[in-house]
C-alpha positions as CSV (number, residue, x, y, z in Angstrom):
1,M,-34.3,-12.2,-20.6
2,K,-32.6,-8.7,-20.1
3,E,-29.5,-8.1,-18.1
4,V,-29.8,-5.6,-15.2
5,F,-26.3,-4.4,-16.0
6,P,-25.3,-5.3,-19.5
7,M,-21.4,-5.7,-19.2
8,S,-21.1,-4.1,-22.8
9,E,-22.3,-1.0,-22.1
10,I,-20.1,-0.4,-18.8
11,K,-17.0,1.4,-19.8
12,Y,-14.4,2.6,-17.2
13,G,-12.5,5.5,-17.7
14,L,-10.2,8.5,-16.1
15,V,-11.7,12.1,-15.8
16,T,-9.2,14.9,-15.3
17,F,-10.4,18.6,-14.5
18,K,-7.6,21.1,-15.6
19,H,-8.3,24.6,-15.6
20,G,-11.9,24.1,-15.5
21,E,-12.1,21.6,-18.5
22,K,-13.2,18.3,-18.2
23,H,-10.8,15.5,-19.9
24,E,-11.8,11.9,-20.6
25,S,-9.3,9.4,-21.5
26,P,-10.0,5.4,-21.1
27,L,-8.9,3.5,-18.4
28,E,-6.2,0.9,-20.2
29,L,-4.7,-0.4,-17.1
30,N,-4.3,-4.2,-16.5
31,L,-2.0,-6.1,-14.1
32,R,0.5,-6.9,-16.6
33,K,1.4,-3.2,-17.7
34,L,1.4,-2.3,-14.0
35,A,3.9,-5.0,-13.4
36,E,6.2,-4.0,-15.9
37,T,6.0,-0.7,-14.7
38,R,6.0,-0.3,-11.2
39,R,8.9,-1.2,-9.2
40,P,7.4,-4.0,-6.7
41,I,7.6,-3.2,-3.1
42,L,7.4,-7.0,-2.1
43,L,10.3,-9.0,-3.9
44,P,10.3,-12.7,-4.4
45,G,11.5,-15.0,-1.5
46,H,9.3,-14.6,1.4
47,R,7.6,-17.4,3.4
48,M,4.2,-17.3,3.0
49,C,2.0,-19.8,2.5
50,A,1.5,-20.8,-1.3
51,G,-2.3,-19.7,-1.9
52,C,-2.3,-17.1,0.6
53,S,-3.9,-13.7,-0.6
54,V,-1.7,-11.3,1.4
55,P,1.3,-11.5,-0.9
56,I,-1.0,-10.7,-3.7
57,I,-2.7,-8.0,-1.8
58,V,0.4,-6.1,-0.8
59,K,1.6,-6.2,-4.3
60,L,-1.4,-4.4,-5.9
61,L,-1.2,-2.2,-2.9
62,G,2.6,-1.3,-4.1
63,F,0.8,-0.6,-7.9
64,A,-1.0,2.2,-6.2
65,L,1.9,3.9,-4.7
66,R,2.6,7.6,-5.7
67,G,5.9,8.1,-4.7
68,P,8.3,7.7,-1.4
69,T,6.2,5.3,1.2
70,I,7.1,3.9,4.7
71,I,5.1,0.8,5.6
72,V,4.5,0.3,9.6
73,N,3.6,-3.6,9.7
74,A,2.4,-4.9,12.9
75,T,3.1,-8.3,14.2
76,G,1.3,-11.1,12.3
77,C,1.6,-13.5,9.4
78,L,2.8,-11.0,6.5
79,E,5.7,-9.5,9.0
80,V,6.9,-13.0,10.4
81,A,7.1,-14.5,7.0
82,T,8.4,-11.6,4.8
83,T,11.3,-10.7,7.5
84,I,13.0,-13.9,8.7
85,F,16.4,-12.5,10.0
86,P,18.7,-11.4,8.3
87,Y,16.5,-11.7,5.1
88,T,13.6,-9.0,4.3
89,S,11.5,-9.3,1.2
90,W,10.5,-5.5,1.4
91,A,11.8,-3.1,-1.2
92,I,10.8,0.4,0.7
93,P,11.1,1.1,4.1
94,W,9.4,-0.9,6.2
95,I,9.1,-1.1,10.3
96,H,7.9,-3.7,12.4
97,V,5.7,-2.7,15.3
98,A,4.1,-4.5,18.2
99,F,0.2,-5.4,17.7
100,E,-1.6,-2.7,19.2
101,N,0.8,0.2,18.0
102,A,0.4,0.4,14.1
103,A,-1.7,3.6,14.3
104,A,0.5,4.8,16.8
105,V,3.9,4.3,15.1
106,A,2.6,5.6,11.7
107,S,1.0,8.7,13.1
108,G,4.4,9.3,14.7
109,I,6.0,8.8,11.4
110,E,3.7,11.3,9.8
111,A,4.6,13.8,12.3
112,A,8.0,13.3,11.9
113,I,7.6,14.0,7.9
114,K,5.4,17.5,8.6
115,A,8.4,18.2,11.1
116,M,11.1,17.5,8.5
117,K,8.9,19.2,6.2
118,K,8.7,22.6,8.0
119,T,12.4,22.8,8.3
120,N,13.1,21.9,4.8
121,R,15.2,18.7,5.7
122,L,12.8,16.4,3.2
123,P,13.4,16.4,-0.3
124,Y,10.1,14.6,-1.2
125,D,6.6,16.5,-1.7
126,K,4.6,13.8,-0.5
127,V,5.3,11.0,1.7
128,D,2.8,8.1,2.2
129,V,2.9,6.0,5.3
130,I,0.7,3.2,5.5
131,A,-0.1,1.0,8.4
132,I,-0.9,-3.0,7.8
133,A,-2.3,-5.1,10.2
134,G,-4.2,-8.4,10.6
135,D,-7.2,-9.4,12.6
136,G,-5.1,-9.6,15.8
137,G,-3.6,-6.0,15.4
138,T,-6.9,-4.6,14.7
139,F,-9.9,-6.0,16.2
140,D,-8.6,-8.6,18.8
141,I,-5.6,-7.2,20.7
142,G,-5.2,-3.7,19.0
143,F,-8.8,-2.9,19.1
144,Q,-8.1,0.4,21.5
145,A,-5.7,1.7,18.6
């Protein structure tokens, strides 16, 4: 029986274009290499449940960040288990907001970043703002946001 998608033929790579020329390079990243080269955004010591996928997802999110980043975190398991007063597991700028307003706070931070860039008060070219919310903050309680 012939495979529909033979795995041996699938090749992953990175294609970039510079000055009209196409450059291809193999994509040779794995989690171990990323963990060795990137600073984690979520440090050990959080109180997330054993086997919970959320800290793994946040760790993978941290590998994809391209520079300075601000996390906007709605109330939920991630917020409660990573910021038990007076401790925090976050290694980057982070703000806790109510269930329903993570998107509004993130857009306000983005507006502040644009204003600071306009007046040359921000030393970075790009600052990413990421809003994280669970099912309560995105569907149930925070549906209007």
